[in-house]
C-alpha positions as a Python dict, from the first residue, in 0.01 Angstrom:
ca = {
    (1, 'M'): (0, 0, 0),
    (2, 'A'): (121, -195, -339),
    (3, 'S'): (456, -140, -362),
    (4, 'K'): (742, -422, -267),
    (5, 'R'): (829, -231, 53),
    (6, 'V'): (492, -125, 228),
    (7, 'N'): (315, -485, 78),
    (8, 'I'): (-56, -483, 224),
    (9, 'L'): (-203, -478, -145),
    (10, 'T'): (-50, -792, -204),
    (11, 'V'): (-103, -933, -576),
    (12, 'D'): (-365, -1179, -412),
    (13, 'G'): (-506, -896, -220),
    (14, 'R'): (-564, -670, -479),
    (15, 'A'): (-675, -966, -692),
    (16, 'L'): (-962, -1007, -480),
    (17, 'L'): (-1032, -628, -445),
    (18, 'N'): (-1091, -586, -812),
    (19, 'K'): (-1314, -884, -797),
    (20, 'L'): (-1524, -695, -550),
    (21, 'V'): (-1532, -374, -706),
    (22, 'F'): (-1590, -486, -1037),
    (23, 'K'): (-1838, -803, -925),
    (24, 'L'): (-2056, -651, -638),
    (25, 'L'): (-2011, -253, -585),
    (26, 'L'): (-1984, -115, -959),
    (27, 'P'): (-2286, -328, -1048),
    (28, 'C'): (-2444, -187, -749),
    (29, 'V'): (-2391, 190, -788),
    (30, 'I'): (-2539, 96, -1198),
    (31, 'F'): (-2784, -134, -1119),
    (32, 'S'): (-2923, 140, -864),
    (33, 'Q'): (-2876, 474, -1003),
    (34, 'L'): (-2968, 391, -1298),
    (35, 'G'): (-3256, 223, -1251),
    (36, 'Q'): (-3426, 527, -1074),
    (37, 'A'): (-3330, 733, -1371),
    (38, 'I'): (-3455, 520, -1670),
    (39, 'T'): (-3776, 597, -1823),
    (40, 'L'): (-3846, 406, -2159),
    (41, 'E'): (-3886, 789, -2293),
    (42, 'K'): (-3557, 900, -2215),
    (43, 'M'): (-3377, 604, -2364),
    (44, 'K'): (-3519, 734, -2665),
    (45, 'E'): (-3383, 1069, -2567),
    (46, 'W'): (-3011, 914, -2472),
    (47, 'W'): (-2973, 766, -2825),
    (48, 'F'): (-2719, 958, -2848),
    (49, 'I'): (-2454, 801, -2583),
    (50, 'P'): (-2391, 482, -2724),
    (51, 'V'): (-2330, 656, -3052),
    (52, 'N'): (-2066, 870, -2881),
    (53, 'V'): (-1928, 571, -2738),
    (54, 'L'): (-1892, 443, -3098),
    (55, 'L'): (-1764, 730, -3213),
    (56, 'G'): (-1510, 796, -2965),
    (57, 'S'): (-1336, 446, -3029),
    (58, 'T'): (-1369, 485, -3382),
    (59, 'T'): (-1154, 838, -3363),
    (60, 'G'): (-966, 723, -3130),
    (61, 'S'): (-837, 436, -3331),
    (62, 'L'): (-790, 644, -3593),
    (63, 'I'): (-589, 928, -3419),
    (64, 'G'): (-400, 611, -3285),
    (65, 'F'): (-303, 473, -3674),
    (66, 'I'): (-189, 787, -3755),
    (67, 'V'): (19, 858, -3417),
    (68, 'A'): (158, 536, -3467),
    (69, 'A'): (255, 532, -3821),
    (70, 'F'): (467, 799, -3736),
    (71, 'V'): (598, 714, -3423),
    (72, 'R'): (700, 415, -3576),
    (73, 'P'): (686, 171, -3189),
    (74, 'P'): (846, -206, -3164),
    (75, 'H'): (733, -424, -3467),
    (76, 'P'): (522, -607, -3231),
    (77, 'F'): (314, -278, -3025),
    (78, 'F'): (176, -90, -3360),
    (79, 'K'): (-166, -221, -3288),
    (80, 'F'): (-84, -183, -2886),
    (81, 'T'): (-3, 182, -2960),
    (82, 'V'): (-323, 243, -3138),
    (83, 'V'): (-557, 22, -2883),
    (84, 'Q'): (-431, 232, -2596),
    (85, 'I'): (-484, 573, -2735),
    (86, 'G'): (-834, 471, -2882),
    (87, 'I'): (-994, 349, -2605),
    (88, 'G'): (-1043, 521, -2314),
    (89, 'N'): (-1171, 440, -1910),
    (90, 'L'): (-1579, 498, -1961),
    (91, 'G'): (-1673, 365, -1624),
    (92, 'S'): (-1514, 389, -1322),
    (93, 'I'): (-1308, 691, -1400),
    (94, 'P'): (-1611, 908, -1478),
    (95, 'L'): (-1789, 743, -1220),
    (96, 'V'): (-1554, 895, -953),
    (97, 'L'): (-1518, 1228, -1130),
    (98, 'L'): (-1917, 1274, -1125),
    (99, 'S'): (-1967, 1134, -773),
    (100, 'A'): (-1695, 1441, -645),
    (101, 'L'): (-1826, 1695, -812),
    (102, 'C'): (-2175, 1623, -759),
    (103, 'R'): (-2126, 1613, -402),
    (104, 'D'): (-2022, 1978, -376),
    (105, 'K'): (-2325, 2192, -257),
    (106, 'F'): (-2200, 2441, -484),
    (107, 'N'): (-2187, 2211, -814),
    (108, 'P'): (-2317, 2382, -1141),
    (109, 'F'): (-2528, 2098, -1200),
    (110, 'G'): (-2788, 2177, -852),
    (111, 'D'): (-2941, 1939, -659),
    (112, 'S'): (-2656, 1688, -543),
    (113, 'N'): (-2856, 1353, -564),
    (114, 'A'): (-3019, 1430, -882),
    (115, 'C'): (-2656, 1532, -1007),
    (116, 'S'): (-2540, 1215, -877),
    (117, 'T'): (-2805, 960, -1002),
    (118, 'S'): (-2840, 1112, -1411),
    (119, 'G'): (-2464, 1155, -1380),
    (120, 'T'): (-2418, 799, -1332),
    (121, 'A'): (-2706, 683, -1529),
    (122, 'Y'): (-2571, 824, -1830),
    (123, 'I'): (-2281, 681, -1769),
    (124, 'S'): (-2420, 408, -1711),
    (125, 'F'): (-2608, 369, -2029),
    (126, 'G'): (-2297, 345, -2243),
    (127, 'Q'): (-2144, 87, -2075),
    (128, 'P'): (-2291, -226, -2292),
    (129, 'I'): (-2157, -70, -2609),
    (130, 'G'): (-1848, -41, -2442),
    (131, 'A'): (-1770, -394, -2313),
    (132, 'V'): (-1859, -504, -2662),
    (133, 'I'): (-1629, -316, -2800),
    (134, 'M'): (-1370, -381, -2537),
    (135, 'Y'): (-1411, -821, -2571),
    (136, 'T'): (-1404, -769, -2972),
    (137, 'Y'): (-1226, -517, -3111),
    (138, 'V'): (-979, -492, -2806),
    (139, 'F'): (-863, -846, -2801),
    (140, 'H'): (-848, -921, -3124),
    (141, 'M'): (-604, -575, -3173),
    (142, 'L'): (-363, -673, -2842),
    (143, 'A'): (-335, -1075, -2976),
    (144, 'P'): (44, -1139, -3013),
    (145, 'P'): (235, -1149, -3393),
    (146, 'S'): (125, -1442, -3601),
    (147, 'E'): (478, -1558, -3705),
    (148, 'S'): (593, -1571, -3323),
    (149, 'G'): (280, -1610, -3091),
    (150, 'S'): (440, -1395, -2859),
    (151, 'F'): (492, -1029, -2806),
    (152, 'D'): (847, -1116, -2713),
    (153, 'A'): (1040, -1361, -3007),
    (154, 'E'): (1325, -1376, -2837),
    (155, 'D'): (1273, -1412, -2459),
    (156, 'D'): (890, -1660, -2437),
    (157, 'K'): (879, -1688, -2122),
    (158, 'L'): (838, -1310, -2028),
    (159, 'S'): (511, -1348, -2229),
    (160, 'L'): (221, -1594, -2246),
    (161, 'P'): (198, -1778, -2553),
    (162, 'I'): (-129, -1737, -2672),
    (163, 'K'): (-178, -1793, -3067),
    (164, 'T'): (-382, -1589, -3304),
    (165, 'H'): (-701, -1791, -3302),
    (166, 'P'): (-729, -1991, -2978),
    (167, 'K'): (-1063, -2225, -3026),
    (168, 'K'): (-1170, -2111, -2601),
    (169, 'C'): (-1105, -1749, -2628),
    (170, 'T'): (-1330, -1699, -2972),
    (171, 'S'): (-1599, -1926, -2911),
    (172, 'S'): (-1917, -1806, -2938),
    (173, 'L'): (-2017, -1913, -2575),
    (174, 'E'): (-1664, -1760, -2436),
    (175, 'L'): (-1685, -1450, -2622),
    (176, 'V'): (-2055, -1435, -2436),
    (177, 'K'): (-1983, -1495, -2104),
    (178, 'Q'): (-1636, -1191, -2184),
    (179, 'I'): (-1918, -914, -2307),
    (180, 'F'): (-2177, -987, -1987),
    (181, 'Q'): (-1953, -891, -1713),
    (182, 'P'): (-2158, -798, -1401),
    (183, 'P'): (-2125, -460, -1432),
    (184, 'I'): (-2311, -493, -1768),
    (185, 'V'): (-2543, -736, -1680),
    (186, 'A'): (-2654, -465, -1376),
    (187, 'S'): (-2697, -182, -1651),
    (188, 'I'): (-2902, -425, -1865),
    (189, 'L'): (-3149, -491, -1573),
    (190, 'A'): (-3180, -158, -1460),
    (191, 'M'): (-3263, -115, -1847),
    (192, 'V'): (-3552, -386, -1826),
    (193, 'L'): (-3695, -334, -1482),
    (194, 'G'): (-3676, 73, -1499),
    (195, 'T'): (-3895, 126, -1828),
    (196, 'V'): (-4134, -119, -1678),
    (197, 'P'): (-4371, 99, -1472),
    (198, 'V'): (-4475, -185, -1283),
    (199, 'L'): (-4171, -330, -1226),
    (200, 'K'): (-4032, 21, -1161),
    (201, 'R'): (-4278, 71, -842),
    (202, 'L'): (-4199, -241, -693),
    (203, 'I'): (-3792, -227, -722),
    (204, 'F'): (-3676, 159, -789),
    (205, 'T'): (-3928, 328, -571),
    (206, 'S'): (-3897, 476, -217),
    (207, 'G'): (-4166, 264, -27),
    (208, 'G'): (-4225, -3, -273),
    (209, 'P'): (-4171, -383, -181),
    (210, 'L'): (-3941, -448, -311),
    (211, 'F'): (-3705, -159, -274),
    (212, 'F'): (-3500, -290, -5),
    (213, 'F'): (-3274, -451, -283),
    (214, 'T'): (-3257, -135, -438),
    (215, 'D'): (-3119, 68, -80),
    (216, 'G'): (-2881, -225, -33),
    (217, 'C'): (-2762, -147, -367),
    (218, 'I'): (-2735, 246, -253),
    (219, 'I'): (-2546, 146, 81),
    (220, 'L'): (-2320, -136, -44),
    (221, 'G'): (-2212, 148, -376),
    (222, 'Q'): (-2092, 399, -105),
    (223, 'A'): (-1797, 185, -98),
    (224, 'M'): (-1719, 196, -438),
    (225, 'I'): (-1525, 522, -466),
    (226, 'P'): (-1250, 429, -213),
    (227, 'C'): (-1235, 41, -349),
    (228, 'I'): (-1166, 169, -692),
    (229, 'L'): (-939, 426, -593),
    (230, 'L'): (-712, 170, -430),
    (231, 'A'): (-763, -110, -734),
    (232, 'L'): (-649, 175, -978),
    (233, 'G'): (-357, 232, -768),
    (234, 'G'): (-230, -100, -704),
    (235, 'S'): (-290, -182, -1127),
    (236, 'L'): (-11, 76, -1140),
    (237, 'V'): (195, -69, -915),
    (238, 'D'): (434, -250, -1174),
    (239, 'G'): (529, 80, -1420),
    (240, 'P'): (655, 317, -1525),
    (241, 'V'): (925, 151, -1673),
    (242, 'S'): (942, -34, -1970),
    (243, 'L'): (1179, -99, -2209),
    (244, 'R'): (1051, -291, -2526),
    (245, 'L'): (784, 7, -2574),
    (246, 'G'): (1081, 306, -2531),
    (247, 'V'): (985, 666, -2402),
    (248, 'R'): (918, 793, -2729),
    (249, 'T'): (613, 536, -2756),
    (250, 'I'): (478, 624, -2435),
    (251, 'V'): (489, 988, -2480),
    (252, 'A'): (328, 1012, -2791),
    (253, 'I'): (20, 776, -2613),
    (254, 'V'): (0, 982, -2350),
    (255, 'F'): (-3, 1318, -2570),
    (256, 'A'): (-265, 1156, -2777),
    (257, 'R'): (-471, 1011, -2550),
    (258, 'L'): (-502, 1302, -2309),
    (259, 'L'): (-491, 1574, -2565),
    (260, 'L'): (-597, 1505, -2889),
    (261, 'V'): (-880, 1306, -2854),
    (262, 'P'): (-1033, 1485, -2598),
    (263, 'L'): (-990, 1806, -2848),
    (264, 'V'): (-1189, 1585, -3158),
    (265, 'G'): (-1415, 1425, -2905),
    (266, 'L'): (-1506, 1854, -2846),
    (267, 'G'): (-1560, 1848, -3205),
    (268, 'I'): (-1810, 1572, -3194),
    (269, 'V'): (-2033, 1655, -2914),
    (270, 'T'): (-2037, 2031, -3048),
    (271, 'L'): (-2143, 1935, -3378),
    (272, 'A'): (-2389, 1675, -3257),
    (273, 'D'): (-2539, 1899, -3045),
    (274, 'Q'): (-2586, 2175, -3339),
    (275, 'L'): (-2773, 1901, -3524),
    (276, 'G'): (-3018, 1874, -3256),
    (277, 'F'): (-2911, 1527, -3125),
    (278, 'L'): (-2889, 1609, -2786),
    (279, 'P'): (-3185, 1671, -2547),
    (280, 'D'): (-3243, 2031, -2498),
    (281, 'G'): (-3090, 2202, -2230),
    (282, 'D'): (-2970, 1917, -2043),
    (283, 'K'): (-2582, 2014, -1961),
    (284, 'M'): (-2521, 1680, -1774),
    (285, 'F'): (-2584, 1490, -2077),
    (286, 'R'): (-2341, 1680, -2251),
    (287, 'F'): (-2104, 1731, -2011),
    (288, 'V'): (-2097, 1329, -1969),
    (289, 'L'): (-2074, 1279, -2296),
    (290, 'L'): (-1743, 1545, -2312),
    (291, 'L'): (-1613, 1323, -1998),
    (292, 'Q'): (-1605, 977, -2228),
    (293, 'H'): (-1383, 1142, -2520),
    (294, 'S'): (-1118, 1260, -2239),
    (295, 'M'): (-1064, 945, -2003),
    (296, 'P'): (-672, 788, -1935),
    (297, 'T'): (-633, 459, -2127),
    (298, 'S'): (-868, 184, -2006),
    (299, 'V'): (-797, -48, -1725),
    (300, 'M'): (-954, -314, -1871),
    (301, 'A'): (-750, -295, -2194),
    (302, 'G'): (-498, -262, -1967),
    (303, 'A'): (-610, -653, -1783),
    (304, 'I'): (-682, -743, -2122),
    (305, 'A'): (-322, -703, -2273),
    (306, 'N'): (-180, -845, -1988),
    (307, 'L'): (-345, -1203, -2058),
    (308, 'R'): (-216, -1158, -2426),
    (309, 'G'): (142, -1158, -2295),
    (310, 'C'): (206, -743, -2298),
    (311, 'G'): (97, -681, -1950),
    (312, 'K'): (446, -513, -1842),
    (313, 'E'): (431, -271, -2143),
    (314, 'A'): (54, -217, -2045),
    (315, 'A'): (117, -115, -1727),
    (316, 'A'): (404, 126, -1791),
    (317, 'V'): (119, 299, -2015),
    (318, 'L'): (-141, 281, -1744),
    (319, 'F'): (111, 472, -1509),
    (320, 'W'): (209, 797, -1716),
    (321, 'V'): (-142, 834, -1834),
    (322, 'H'): (-266, 847, -1532),
    (323, 'I'): (8, 1061, -1371),
    (324, 'F'): (-23, 1291, -1652),
    (325, 'A'): (-398, 1231, -1656),
    (326, 'I'): (-489, 1458, -1306),
    (327, 'F'): (-341, 1722, -1472),
    (328, 'S'): (-543, 1717, -1830),
    (329, 'M'): (-854, 1624, -1681),
    (330, 'A'): (-841, 1922, -1453),
    (331, 'G'): (-815, 2115, -1754),
    (332, 'W'): (-1078, 1961, -1973),
    (333, 'I'): (-1337, 1997, -1674),
    (334, 'V'): (-1298, 2377, -1653),
    (335, 'L'): (-1330, 2413, -1965),
    (336, 'Y'): (-1587, 2179, -2013),
    (337, 'L'): (-1796, 2423, -1755),
    (338, 'H'): (-1706, 2731, -1903),
    (339, 'L'): (-1851, 2601, -2187),
    (340, 'L'): (-2179, 2519, -2099),
    (341, 'F'): (-2210, 2755, -1821),
}
């Protein structure tokens, strides 16, 4: 629908749809599901979720550095390659997968509502640390080369001539605005309100005086999955070709992101389980941790790449990573369920 031939989802339409998803629908899902599931005791039990996000980004970036050193992408795209391998999608795609899995009456996690609520809560709990990584580490790594101020020294018209240290983007106020996006604010609000028993009964308990607000969020959140899939498809319309990046680099990114990173993630989660860091008997908790390592490249990393002047290359990577992720995610999920059950 976003292609030039059909052109139903125009550029402006895709921009509005993305805003609708990330500023309204996704925050509604996070607020309603996380708020209902969270308690102070559970926050203490869930401490490894943000640690897992941090470990996943660190080990993924190390793998990306090794792969980039071996493949040797074109000079301006070394750090770009590291980021595309190291930073996965921690929000939208895991939520879609869990929602589809839990909707099945024969899902291995039991009751569909409990499965969806706990899974969404686990994913949402790791989003704040993911946002910090995205708007600090990723934003810095995707800065244009200092010697040219652009990813295309020969033709500055193809990319945004952003300097290495723009005052506007590095100011403390701007950094805070970038980090505290609506999904992150929803996560924090849900954690704060959900851990206070009185407020939890007022807002998140069925029959409470303010439950109508949560109920409204639940209703709006039901539109998230179809809208987010449309937004994701529209974001890939500029793929799949990137002459500057090259086939060799794209193949290396796809291979490392979808095969090497999940394999290392499986080792991290298995070791954490053996060391007793994970709640006893909570298989959904372990499944979400494994999913965090198995996702394709983050769409938000692609958006930042577009801002930094390498949007065409990011679109090509996102296109091929998401095409092959259909098969890799299915394989990894089957393996995870086999190991857990």
